[in-house]
N, C-alpha and C positions, 0 to 999 in steps of 0.2 A: 469413614476410613480411619485406620490407625496409622500414625506416622511417628518417626523419630527425628527430633530436631538436631540437625548438624550445626546450625549457626543461627542464633538470634541476633538480629541487628536492626538498624532503622535507616531510612532515607528521608530527606526533606524534599517533597515534591510540590512545586508551586507554593512554597511557603508553609506547607502543612506537613507535619511528621507522619511517616508511615512505618509501622512495625513490619519487618520482613523476617519471617521464620522459614529458613531453608532446611530441607531435610529429605528423607527417603521414606516412602510408604512401606507398609508391611509386605506388599507384593514386589518391592524393589524399585518401583517407579519413583521419580523425583517429584518434589512439590515445593511450593512457596506459598505461605499464608501471608497475605497483605491486609493489615488492619489500620485504618486511618481514623479510628474513633477515639484514640487515646491522646490525652494531653500530658505533657510533662508537669510534674508538680512536686512540691515539698511543703513543709509545715513550719510555722513560727508560733510563739505564744499568742493567744487570742488578744491578750492585753497590749500587744505591741503592733497591731495592724496599722496604727497611725504612722509607723515608720516606713511603710511600703511606699516607694516613689509612685507618683501618679502615672497611670497608664502602663506600668511595668508588669502587672500581673492581675489576674482575677482573684479576688479574695472571697473565700467561702467559709462560713461557719461550719464547725463539725462537732460531733459528740465525742471526739477523741481527746486523749490527754497525754501529757508528757509524763516521765517517770515520777515527777514531783506532784502529780495529780493536777497540774495547771492545765486548763483547756487550751487547745491549739486550733489555729485556723489554717486552712489550705490555700496555698498560693499556686495558681495554675498559670503557665506561660505558654507562648506560642510554639516554641521549638526547644529541643534539648540544649541547644547552644545558648539559650537565654538564661539557663539556670545558674551557671558559674558567676557571671557578673552580678546578678541580683543577690546571690548568696554572699558574695564578697562585700557588696555594698551594705547589706544588712549586718553582716558580722562586724564591719568597721563601726557601725552605729551601735554596737553592743546588743544586737538582737540575736538570740540563739536560733539556729536553723536545724530542723529535724529531717532526717532522711533526705538531705539535699545533695548527696553524693552517690546515689544509686544510679547505675546505668539504666538508661531508658528502657531498653529491651528486657532486661532482667526485672525491672519494676513491673512491666506488663505481665510477665510470667508469675511473679510472686503474688501479685494482686488476684490472680485467677487460680492460685494453688496448682500451677502447672510446673511439671519438670520437663524432661526431654521426651517422654513418651506421651503422646497426645491423641485424642480422638477428634476428628475434624468432621463437622456436620455442616455441609453446604455444597453448592455446585462449584465446578471448576472449569477453567478454560485452559487450553494448551498455551504455553509461553515459549519464548525463545530460549532453548537450552533447558527448559523445565517442562516436565510432562503435565503437571497440574498446578494451576495458579488459582488459589482460593481468595476471594475478596470478602472480608468481614464475615467469616464463617463463625459458627459457634464452636468453641473449643472446650474440651473436658479432659481431665486426667485419664490416662490409659495405662495398661500394664501389658507389656510385651517386650521381648528382647530382639532387636534387629540383627540381621546379618549384613555386614557392610562389605563392599567391594574395595579391596585395598591394592593400590599400585605402588611398588617401590621403584625409586629412580636413583641413579648414581651417574655422576659425570666424571670425565677424565680431561685434564688440562695439562698445559706445560707447568713447570715448577712455580712460575709466578702467577698462575691462574689468569693469564692474559689471552691464551689461545685455547679454544675448545676443540678437543679431539673426538669425543664420543659421549653419547648419552645412552645408558642402559635402562630398560624398562622390564620389570618382572611382576607378575601377578595379573589378575583379571583375565586369565587365559592367554597371556603373552609372555615370551621370553625373548627379547630382541634388543639389539644394539643399533643405534644410529651413529654412523661414523663418517668422518670427513675422508674422502679419498676414493680410490678405485676398488672394485670388487672383482669377483665375488668372494665373500667371507661367510663362514658358517654362522647362522643365527644373527646375521647382520645385514642392515640396509646401508649401502655405501652411497653417499651423497657428495655433491660437487664441492661444497664449502660449508663454513659455519652457518651462514644464513639459511642454507637449505636444510641443514640439520635442525635448526631451531624451528623453522616452519613445519617440518615433518613432525617434530615433537609436539607442537601445539595442535596439529591436526589429529594426531593419535590420541591426545587427551580427550578431544571431543568424541572420537570414535569409540574409545574404550570406556569412557564415562565412569571413572572410579568415584566412589564416595570419599575415599581417603587417599591422600598422597603421602608417602613416607620415604624415609631414607635415613642415613646415619649422619648426624649434623647437617641435615638436609637444608635447614633454614640458614644456618650460619655460613655454609659454604656453597652447596649446589645452587640453591635458589638465588643467593646473592650474586653469584657469577652469571647465572642465566638472566637475571634482571639487567645487569650491566651490559651484557652482550645484546640483549633485546633492544635496549636504548641505543646502542651503537648502530644497529641496523634499522632503527625506527620501526621495530615490531612491537605490538602491544604485549605486555607481560601479563597474560591472562591464563591463570591456572584454574579458575573457577568455572561456574556454569552460566555466568552472565557476561555481559560486555564490559564489566568493570575490571580494572587492572588489579592485580594482586599487590597488596602492601606488605611491607616487612617492618616490624617494630623491633628495633634493636635496644636491648637493655644494656645499661652501662656497667652493671656489676658483673662479677665473675660467677656468681651463683645462680642468677636467674636466666631463664632461657629466652632467646629471641623467638618471636612468633610471626607467622605469616597468615594473612587473612585473604582467602580466596572464596568469594561469595558462592554458596551452593555446595562447597566441598570443605573438608577438613584436611589440614596439613599437620600431620603428627610426626614429630621427629622421633625416630627410634631410640636415640640416645636419651632424649627427655623422658620418654615413656619408661625406659629402664630405671632412670633415677627416681621418677615419680612412684614407681612400684617398690622402692626401697631395696632394690637388688644391689648388693655390694660387689664391686669388682676392684681389682688392683688398680686399674685405670679404666677409663670409659672409651677406649679405642675400639673400633669394630673388630679388630683382630682378637683383642682380649675377650670381648663379649662372645664372639663366635667360638673360640677355643673353650671358654668356660661352659657355655650352654649347649654347644653342638658337638664339641670334640673335633672340630675342624676349623680351618681359617682361610684367609685370603690366599690367592695364588701368588701374590707378591707381598712381602712384608719386610720390615726392618728399615734401617736408615738408608737414605739415598734412593728411596723408592720413586720420588718425583722425577729424578733424572733417568731412572730405568724406564719409567712410563714414556718419557719423551723419546728414548732410544727405541722402544718397541713401536711407537707410532711411525718411526722412520723405517724400521727394519723387520718387524714381526707384528703386523697389525692384527693377525688372527689371535695371537696370544694376548694382545691388548684387549681385544673384544671379549675373549674368554674371561680375562681378569675383571673387566668392567661389569660383565653380566654376573659373575660370581659375587661381586660385592652387593649388587642389588638383590640377588637371591638370598644372600646370607641375612640381610636385614629382615626379609620376610620370614625366613626360617626361625630367627630369634624371636620375632613377635609371636609366631605360632607356637614355638616351643614353650615360651613363658606365658602365653595367653595374654599378652599385654594389651592388645586392642580390646579383647573381651573384658579385661579388668577395667579399662577406661570406660567402656560402655556401662558396666555395672555401677561404677562410681558416678557416671553422668545420670543414669536413671535414678540413683539414690538422692542426688543433690540438686539436679537441674542445671549443673554446669555443662557448658559445651565441652567436647572431648579434649581440646587442648588446654582447658582450664580446670580439669578435675583435681589438679594438685593445689588449687587456690583454696586453702582450707577456710580462710576468713570469709570469702564470698560464699562458700558452700554453707557455712553456718548461717550467714545472712539469709540464704534462700530457705532454710528450714525454720529459722526463728521468727523472721519478720511477719510471715503470714499468721503464725500463731499469736504473735503479739497484737496484731491488728484485730484478731477475733476477740481479744480481751479488752479492746477499746483503747489501746495505747500506741504511741509512735516512738521510734527509737532515735537516739541522738545521731548526729552526723559524726564522722570520724574527726577526732581532735588531735592536733599535733602537740598539745601542751601537756607533756608528761615529765617535766624535769624533776629529777630526784626520786622517781618511782623505782623502788627496789623489789625484786621478785626473788624469793628464796627457792632453793632447789629441794630435791628429795633427800631423805635420810640416807647416809652412808655410814654404816657401823664400822668400828675398828675391827680389823681382821687379825686372825692368828696365822702367821706364816708357817709353812711347813709342807710336808708331803703326807697325805692322808689316804685312808681307805674308806669307801662306802659313805660318801658325803651325800646327805639328803638335801634336795633343793625344793623349797616350798615357795609358791608364787601366788600373790593376790591377783586373780583374774580381773583385768581391766580396772586397776585400782582407782585411778582418778575418776573415771565415769561412775564407779561404784560409790565413791565418796560424794559425788554430785547428787546421786539418787538418795543416799542415806541422809544427808544433811540438807537436802532441798536447796542446794546452791544454785543461784539463778540471778541474773542482773536485775530483773524487776523485783523479785522477792527481796533482794538486798536493799534496793533503793527505797522500798516501802516499809522496811523493818522498823524504822524509827518514827512512823507516822501514826500516832494515836492508836497504837495496838496494845492489847493486853500482853503482859509478860508471858503468860502461858501460851499465847498464840505464836511465839517465836521459837526458832531453833537456833542454838548456839553451837558453833564449832569449837574444838579445843582451844583455839587462840582467841575466842570471844567474839568472832564475827557473827552477826545476827542475820537471820533470814525469816521471812514470813513462813508460817507453817502450812498454809493452804497449798494444795498441789500447784507446782510452778512449771514454767514452760520447759526450761532446760532439762530438769529431771524427767519430765514427760517424754521429751525427745529421746533421752538415753534409754528409758524404759522400752519405748517402741523399737528402737534400734536393737536393743538387747534381745527382744523377742524375735525380731526379724533375723538376727544373726543365728540364733538357735534353730529357727525354722529352716534357714538356708543350709545349715550344717546337717540337719536331719534329712533334708531332701537331697543331700550330696552336692549342693551348689557351693563348691569351694570358692569360686570367684566372687559370688555375692557375699558370702561370709567375710571374705578378705576385704572387700570394699567397705563393708559396714565397720569392720575392725579398724581400718585406717581412719575412717571418719570419726568414730568414737574416741580414738586415741588422740585426735587433733583438737578436741574440745578444750582441754586445759591450755594447750598452746595458743589457741585463739584468744582466750581470756587474758593470757599473759603477753599478748602482742600489742604494742602501742599503736599499730596501724589498724586495729580492730575497733569498731564503734562501741563495743562492750568492754574494752580494755579496763581492767580494774585491778590494781595491786591488792586491794582488799579481798576480792574474789579469788585471785590466783594464789595468794598466800594462805587463804582459808583452806584451799585444796591441798597445797603442799605441806602446810603445817599439820593438817589432819593426817596426811600420809605418814609424816614423821612420827606423830603420836601413835598411830596404829602399828607401825613396824616395831617401835620400842615396846609397846604392850605385848605384841606377839613374841618378841625375843624374850621378854621377862617371863612369859608363860612357859616357853620352851625350857628356860633355865629352871623354873619351878618344878617342871616335870623331871628334872635331873639330867638334862642333856646339855651339850656345849654348843653354843652358837659361835661359829668361827668367822662368820661374815654376814652382812646384810646390806642391801642396796635398793633403795626406793620401794620396790614391791616384792623383793625376794629375800628369803632367809636360807642360809647354808648351815646345816646342822650335822654335827658329828654324833652318831648314836653309839659310838664305841662298840661297834659290832662287826667282827671280821667276816661274817657270813653275809653275802649280799641278799639272799632270800629273806633271812631274819631281819636284816636292816630295813628292807622295804615293808615288811609286816609292821615294824615299829612306826614307819612313816605314816601309815593310815591311822594308827592310834594317836600319834602326835597331831596330825591334821585335825582330827575330830575334836580332840581336847582343846586345841588352841582356838578353833573356830567357835566352839561353844562358849569358851571363856570370853572371847571378844564380843560375841553377840550379847552376852549378859552385861558386860561392862558398858556397852553403848546404850543399852536400855536403861541401866541404873543411873549412869552419869549424865546422859544427854537426852533421855526420853525419845530415842529414835529407834526405828526398826532397821536392823543391819541388812544391807544388800551386798555385803562383802562375800566373796567366794574364795576361800583359801584352797589351793590345789597342791597336791603333791606332784611336782613337775617331772623330776628325774632323780636318778641316783648315779653319781659319779663313782665308778668303781675305784678309780685313783684320782687324786686331786692335788694340784700344786698351787699354793698361794705364796708368791715371792715376798721377800722382805723389801722394804723401801731402800733404795740405793743411797748410800752415804747417810744412813740413818737407822733408827731402830723401829721395830714394829712391822706390821704387814702392809702390803700395798692395798690400794683401793681401785676397783674397776679393772683389775689386772689379774687373771688367773687362767688355768687350763685344767680340763678334766677329761677323763676317759669314760666314754659311754659305750656300753655293750648292749647290742640288740641281736638276740639270737646267737648265730655263729659269727657275726661281724662286729667290729668295734671301730670307733673313730675317736680322735682327740678333738675336743672343742676348745677353741681359744677365744678369750675375751680380753681385749686391750693390750695383749702382749705383742712383742715384735713380729711374731708370725703373721699377724693380721694388720699391721700398721704399714701404711704406704711410705712413711718417711724413713724406713729401714730398707736395706738392700735385699734383693732376692736371696743373696748369700745368707744373710742373717735369718730370713724367714725359713729357708730350707733347713738351716742348722738347728734352729729351735724346734721345729716340727719333728725332725728325726731324733734329736736328743731326748725330748720328752717322751716320744713314742717308746724309746728304749727303756727309759726310767720306769714308765708306767707298766711295761711288760717285764720288769725285773731283769733286764739284760745289762751286761757290763757297759760302761760308758767311756772308760779311760781310753781304750783302744780306738773307739769311734772318734773321739775328739782329736786324738793324735793323728789319725789317718786323715781327718778332715782338714786340719791345719796344714799337714804335709801336702795334700792335694792343692790347697790354696796357694801355698808358696811355690809349688811346681807349675803354676799357671793353668792347672786343669779346670779351674772354676771361674775363669775370666768372664764368661758370659753372664755371671751372677753378680757382678760388682757395681752395676750402675745405680746411682741414686736418682730419684725423680722428685722434682719439687717445682711448684708453680711460681711464676713471676707475677706478683700482685700489682706492680706499678712499673713505671718506666725505669730503665737501668740508671738513668741520670739522677733518679730520686734517691738512690742509696748513696748517702754522703758520710754520715757519722760512722756507720758500720757497713761492712761488705760481706754478707753471708757467702758461703761456699758456692751455692748455686748461682749467685749473681756474678761471682768471679768467673765461673765457667761460662755463663751466658755472654759475658763481655768478650770471650774468645771465639764465639760463634760467628760464622759468616752468614750474610743474608738477613732477612727481617727477624725481629725479636719473636721467639716462640713463647707461648704461654707456659708450656711445660719444658723444663730443662732436664735432660738426662746427662749425667756427668759421672766421672770417676776421679779418684784421687791418685795422682802420680807424684813423681819426685819434683815436678814443677807445680804442684798444687792441684786444685780442681780444674779439670779440663772436660769439655763436652765430648761425649762418646764419639760423635762423628767427626771430630777434629782433634783427636788426641795425638800428641807428639811425644810426651814424656813416657817414662817407664812406670808401670803400675806399682804403687806403694803397698805391697802386700802386708807389711807390718802395721800399717794404718788399719787395715781390715781385721787383722788379728786382735789388735788392742781395742778398737772402737766398735767392732761388730760381733766378733766371736767371744772375746773374753767376758764382756758384761753378761751375756746370755748364759755362758757356761758357769760363771761364778754364782749366779743366782740359784742354780740347781746344785752345784757341787757343794756349796756351803751346807745344804741340807743333808748331804751324804758324808760330810767330814773330809772332803777332798779339796786340794788346792789346784787351781788351774795351772799355776807355774810348775808344779810337780808333774802334772800330766804331760805337758809339752816339753819338759826338761829345761825350763827357763829359770835361771838362778835369779832370785830377788835381790835387790840392793842390800837389804838387811842381812841376808845370808852371807854376803861377801865381807861384812864388817868384822 
């Protein structure tokens, strides 16, 4: 049988660890593989086995070696919980420990070269809540893509989240609301009280038996509330397929997502899936995502929604039920529209990470690298926290030429950093062994002098395989698979540059980025040698002015430039470094019109800030990078103004009348809905003592619990929260701080003054 692993974990049964692999078979039935033949283990130098405390571990000689070629011994312990104290004790004694921080279940998979698609060879018995329980079967890698059953849930409560009003369920053949109170209501089961709603919800989970439970901020809000209410009524908080209660792991930071573990099922937060797929939104509210991806939104939105929900529960419970169900359905539609579950599955099949951890790039690289490392007879270091003073350089950013241009050609190195890894054989093991009794000719040197063994290395091999798989996926029309591989490949540099990675190395990370800088400068020099102007360059891209007013002829020159530069780089790398280039320079696009602003209060062009007009057939669109139109710390007013202003400039339309009309509409109160700033509160309000930013001043005027995101406007009384504004809107603040800077950046290129456009006399003019 072939199956897909939803959750690899373990249990200790009568003092013995058991691997438990929960999942779904190819035919949709559920399974659990139980294997009690594995012992937790890690490695130490063979020369230090005398430091192992008596009776703490079984010591076994191995043929394996550390990166410095020193032999290592294997320490096996009784349970996974025995690893941390022994590792800490040995570390305090100065004994290096290798691979002593790998999760037990993932160690099991890595040792067997298994990812999440597996072939199971063995007999099974039915289990409680599980169709097939396999004990100690033979497992092999498999290749298939599962179809998972997804259930979306959404709850409604009072504003303080103390009282449960309703739970909506959508997916796996159901669209239903469970609501407290009398019926009948459309698409709704009406139950006597909260406890009855909870009991019915848990019964439905068993009946519907989804593989995945989702929702929007489902862990941080919905499940957290359900757990608390279940405890209140002494009900087991069971969302999985076993008798074990669901656990919630809360992260303390603002950037990492909380996770819930429900044995036998996966809980995937729709919000987290959206972020993990690198989909950018103005904010990550359900309303914003739904409007962006689906063109429709919630049945209720805006400030004060919590009190409106409470009123509907009292006065119009049918509308509340419709609203509740709509929220659950919107999440499903977003996931389907953006193929987010399918993308998570593709990433899981590629790396072996369970679905809610596919964004864990460090663990993903571990799963690919460690097995290959073992095949070569080596073990990896454990993660070390001692990286004081480590400095990682960034990519090259060339000086820009400010101005308004026509027909700017953009060239891009396809997957630059993975290409560099392939070209220069950049690899943790190859670097560690570069200085060990090797001939000079057997080494590869990067432009900054970092050395690597020339023999085929692990990381370049992984990149090569992924590269071929991505090209094959593209040719087969598998966009999701290609995107999953692209995300993984692009994470490789970040992993080597992350201090929480076992392979963290400033030398490796800087070898990659320094080489990238070297290459982009070489490419720019070659473009100039050909007689063209480079107006900007950033990490892996070059922006070239071919001085050609006709777009067709400009694009013809682009292919000539690309071929000449690629050929020159290939020859330089062969002559200077004796390597075969794996770089692929592509002509990416032609901006028919292009705007590069000047640095504010300074001279020269900006960096990482520009806009360009793309024309595709009969349609056109303006692409913004780094400008106010795509920055969340500017108001919707500023974003709209910049988009409309540049659209007019790029289409050679007059701008003075537009600017004057826009400012007049602002001052007349016609644009009040666009004036709110949004900013996150990163710490408690009491912590702001030395300085008090505007959003903190506004937050201190809010009623109720502190919100993470503050929406505020500027009034004659200073910053005030949108939902508690008392003062009069300060329109001149918005003219001076939001409109004028954006207008000036463009008008300077046209020889026009903002003050003249709006009829405002400057102080110097009055002297």
